[in-house]
SETI-935111 format. One line per 5 residues: number of its first residue (from 1); their letters; for each residue x, y, z of C-alpha. Coordinates in pm, 1 decimal. Example, Ala and Ser with C-alpha at 12.3 -4.5 7.8 and 13.67 -1.06 7.14 Angstrom:
! residues 2
1 = as = 1230.0:-450.0:780.0  1367.0:-106.0:714.0
This chain:
! residues 205
1 = mvnfs = -2381.9:-552.4:-893.8  -2120.7:-508.2:-623.1  -2168.1:-194.4:-421.0  -1977.1:-74.3:-117.0  -2153.6:108.5:161.2
6 = gisrl = -2004.2:392.8:354.6  -1796.0:528.7:67.7  -1725.3:898.2:100.7  -1467.2:1156.0:9.2  -1260.9:1330.1:273.8
11 = nkpiv = -1519.6:1575.4:394.8  -1547.6:1706.1:748.2  -1338.5:1523.9:1008.9  -1479.6:1245.4:1223.8  -1356.5:1231.8:1582.7
16 = inntn = -1216.2:885.9:1648.9  -1256.3:905.2:2024.9  -1281.0:1164.5:2300.0  -907.2:1234.6:2312.8  -762.7:1181.4:1964.8
21 = epydl = -838.8:1409.0:1673.2  -797.7:1260.6:1323.9  -501.4:1359.6:1110.8  -545.6:1680.9:913.2  -447.2:1590.3:556.8
26 = sayln = -542.2:1921.3:394.7  -174.5:1999.5:323.3  -119.2:1672.7:134.2  -273.2:1692.9:-211.2  -171.3:1515.2:-528.6
31 = spdlk = -27.0:1733.6:-799.9  -260.2:1773.4:-1101.4  21.5:1624.6:-1310.1  51.9:1310.2:-1097.4  -16.2:989.1:-1288.2
36 = iedvd = -4.9:629.6:-1167.7  302.9:466.0:-1320.9  278.7:99.0:-1422.0  605.6:-76.7:-1343.1  735.2:-382.0:-1525.6
41 = tnsta = 853.5:-612.9:-1247.7  982.6:-879.1:-1486.6  1299.9:-687.2:-1568.4  1514.9:-815.0:-1283.0  1753.0:-1069.2:-1431.2
46 = sgekk = 1770.6:-1391.0:-1232.7  2110.0:-1434.9:-1071.8  2190.3:-1061.9:-1080.3  2002.1:-965.6:-765.2  2203.0:-793.0:-498.0
51 = phkgp = 2120.0:-835.4:-131.4  1942.4:-535.2:15.5  2154.0:-342.9:260.6  1912.1:-115.9:441.4  2047.0:204.9:596.2
56 = sgrri = 2123.3:192.4:964.4  1885.3:337.5:1218.7  1571.5:167.5:1090.9  1269.5:16.4:1257.9  1163.4:-340.0:1181.3
61 = nggki = 894.2:-200.0:946.0  1158.8:-27.6:736.3  1090.5:328.0:850.2  1367.2:558.7:963.7  1392.4:625.0:1335.1
66 = gente = 1232.8:963.7:1400.6  1005.4:943.7:1096.7  631.0:980.2:1143.0  564.4:646.2:976.4  194.2:660.5:1062.7
71 = ligiv = 146.3:991.1:879.0  350.0:864.9:582.6  129.6:555.4:563.4  -193.5:754.0:582.2  -89.4:1009.7:319.9
76 = geksv = 31.4:734.5:87.9  -298.4:548.4:105.7  -496.3:870.0:56.6  -286.6:955.9:-250.2  -358.8:621.1:-415.4
81 = ydelf = -726.1:637.3:-315.3  -764.9:983.2:-469.2  -613.2:869.8:-799.9  -821.5:551.1:-816.4  -1134.1:756.7:-743.6
86 = kiysn = -1067.5:945.5:-1068.1  -1081.0:616.6:-1260.7  -1346.4:407.3:-1084.4  -1680.2:519.1:-942.5  -1692.6:249.1:-674.8
91 = vewis = -1382.8:282.3:-454.7  -1356.7:228.1:-80.8  -1063.6:311.9:149.2  -1108.0:52.9:426.0  -786.7:32.0:628.8
96 = lnakk = -730.9:143.6:985.8  -555.2:449.8:843.2  -885.0:555.5:685.1  -1028.9:561.5:1035.3  -731.6:749.0:1180.6
101 = cghfp = -777.5:1039.6:939.4  -1154.7:1054.4:981.6  -1239.9:921.2:635.2  -1407.2:590.8:721.6  -1499.0:528.3:1089.5
106 = egsde = -1527.2:151.5:1035.9  -1176.8:126.1:888.6  -978.4:-175.4:1007.1  -665.2:-373.2:925.4  -861.7:-697.9:938.9
111 = hncdi = -915.4:-672.0:560.3  -540.7:-724.4:497.4  -553.9:-460.5:225.7  -596.9:-83.5:224.7  -838.8:-10.2:-59.7
116 = ryvde = -1085.2:-203.3:-270.2  -1270.0:-104.3:-585.0  -1508.2:-245.8:-844.6  -1402.7:-237.0:-1209.6  -1613.5:-198.0:-1524.0
121 = nnevh = -1672.7:-575.7:-1528.1  -1813.8:-568.0:-1174.5  -1508.1:-746.5:-1033.1  -1372.4:-651.3:-691.1  -1002.7:-557.0:-672.6
126 = yvevk = -785.1:-530.3:-362.2  -509.3:-273.7:-316.1  -215.1:-272.7:-76.2  -20.0:53.4:-43.9  339.3:84.9:75.2
131 = sksnd = 458.8:440.3:142.0  810.1:581.5:156.5  945.9:921.9:256.1  1213.7:886.0:-15.2  1253.5:691.4:-341.3
136 = ekhff = 1373.0:366.8:-182.3  1189.0:73.6:-340.5  1197.9:-142.4:-33.0  909.7:-246.9:192.4  782.9:-509.4:433.3
141 = iskee = 474.2:-723.2:383.2  296.1:-931.1:646.7  205.0:-1295.4:605.2  -163.5:-1193.1:604.1  -106.0:-944.0:323.0
146 = yakai = 87.9:-1206.4:128.4  -195.6:-1455.7:174.9  -441.4:-1193.9:42.8  -228.2:-1152.1:-268.7  -209.6:-1526.8:-332.4
151 = lnkkn = -583.3:-1574.6:-273.8  -695.2:-1297.0:-508.5  -435.2:-1345.3:-781.7  -499.4:-1103.3:-1070.8  -739.1:-887.7:-866.7
156 = yhlyi = -470.6:-787.2:-615.6  -257.3:-477.4:-669.9  48.9:-347.9:-490.9  128.0:23.6:-504.8  437.9:201.2:-375.4
161 = vlftl = 422.7:573.3:-306.2  759.4:752.7:-317.3  835.0:1092.9:-160.1  497.0:1056.9:8.4  496.0:1380.1:207.0
166 = enkkr = 620.1:1597.8:-81.6  330.0:1698.9:-304.3  541.8:1802.4:-603.6  781.2:1505.2:-591.9  531.5:1233.3:-501.7
171 = rilhl = 520.6:930.2:-732.2  276.5:637.6:-734.8  411.0:311.3:-875.4  172.2:28.3:-962.9  342.7:-311.4:-939.5
176 = gnifl = 33.3:-525.3:-992.7  47.9:-858.8:-810.2  421.1:-927.3:-799.6  353.9:-1248.7:-609.0  209.9:-1420.2:-916.4
181 = lddng = 516.1:-1620.5:-1014.1  574.1:-1866.3:-1296.9  616.4:-2237.0:-1233.8  992.3:-2202.9:-1195.1  977.9:-1915.3:-949.5
186 = slfnn = 952.5:-1913.6:-571.9  924.1:-1646.0:-306.5  1300.0:-1642.2:-252.9  1411.9:-1713.1:-609.5  1236.1:-1526.6:-890.3
191 = nkfta = 1296.6:-1254.9:-1147.7  1057.0:-996.1:-1000.9  1192.4:-907.5:-656.0  1434.1:-1004.1:-381.7  1284.8:-1136.1:-58.5
196 = efkql = 1476.4:-1172.6:266.6  1399.6:-1317.4:606.3  1393.1:-1049.7:876.2  1220.7:-1247.6:1148.8  1109.1:-1609.1:1174.2
201 = eitfs = 887.7:-1732.2:1455.0  919.3:-2103.6:1535.8  723.5:-2302.7:1791.0  808.6:-2659.4:1882.7  743.2:-2901.6:2166.9
């Protein structure tokens, strides 16, 4: 049986180091009415996709200038973790954000996912959370996160949290593994999402 060590709820804070206190998330609680929404990502008609025109004044990670993107990311991950904990008994929040808020002192981004859990069939699942301050369904994913999705196929799940910092408006969308494409689809031409190059690093001699 798969079992994760170090799993705990958000109890008393853990000091990360001598100078930085962890984020206080006591004001950010999911509404009792909040439910994870499964989203059908096969509804985008091929050939009808419009290029994304992001609002001006944005960072490379998609956040608005002046936004506390770190807090938004932490609250989003906590929101998904709390809902998954209601469904599965073996859930672990393992990202660096879990460390920053004092939840899991060994949290790290080396896992290339934010949360993992064990289902009723004793299979491990991997969760990546993307958090937005509004309802914009647009996000960035790293090559390492993409590789994690391809490697784990049906046991990888992408969640988007909308209106992250607003308890009453917050929504959690479950997209599943949108990177599982049919034989005719590719990263830049498929009926699930629109992908764009933002930065390409090339090395040559």
